[in-house]
C-alpha positions in Angstrom: 0.0 0.0 0.0 1.3 3.5 -0.9 1.2 6.3 1.7 0.5 9.7 0.2 3.1 12.3 1.0 3.1 16.0 0.5 3.8 17.3 -3.0 7.4 18.3 -3.6 8.4 21.6 -5.2 11.5 22.1 -7.2 11.9 25.9 -7.2 14.5 25.9 -10.0 12.1 24.3 -12.5 9.3 26.9 -11.9 8.7 29.6 -14.4 6.1 31.4 -12.4 2.9 30.6 -14.3 0.8 30.4 -11.2 -1.4 27.5 -12.4 -0.7 25.5 -9.2 -1.7 28.3 -7.0 -4.9 28.9 -8.8 -5.9 25.2 -9.1 -5.3 24.3 -5.4 -8.8 23.7 -3.8 -7.5 24.4 -0.3 -5.3 27.4 -1.2 -2.3 25.6 0.2 0.1 27.2 -2.2 1.3 30.8 -2.3 4.2 32.7 -3.8 7.5 32.7 -2.0 9.3 36.0 -1.3 12.5 34.5 -2.9 13.4 34.3 -6.6 14.8 31.3 -8.5 17.4 31.5 -11.3 14.7 32.6 -13.8 14.0 35.6 -11.6 10.5 34.6 -10.7 8.8 33.8 -7.4 8.0 30.2 -7.0 5.2 28.5 -5.0 5.6 27.3 -1.4 3.4 24.9 0.3 1.4 25.3 3.6 1.6 21.8 4.8 -1.3 22.3 7.2 -3.7 23.1 4.4 -2.6 20.5 1.8 -5.0 17.6 1.3 -2.6 15.7 -1.0 -4.9 15.8 -4.0 -1.8 16.5 -6.2 -3.7 18.8 -8.6 -0.8 21.1 -8.4 1.5 18.4 -9.7 -0.9 17.2 -12.3 -1.3 20.7 -13.9 2.3 22.0 -13.5 3.5 22.5 -17.1 7.1 22.6 -16.1 7.1 19.5 -13.8 8.3 21.7 -10.9 5.9 19.9 -8.6 5.7 16.2 -8.2 3.8 13.7 -6.0 6.1 11.4 -4.1 4.9 8.1 -2.6 6.2 5.9 0.1 5.7 2.2 -0.1 5.0 0.7 3.2 
């Protein structure tokens, strides 16, 4: 059985489109105050709000967010 884990964000792959922030049903993502090497703010996750639906990962066009699983 797989245990759902929190989505992982790779800031350096993000180009700042904001799709993940707009698609999140629980508003668990917001812009960071920092910039990546593209010069854009990238999303950060509020772990207390995330329901692990992975819509952010599914809709990210740059694969900057992914859904890890832990087998146990």
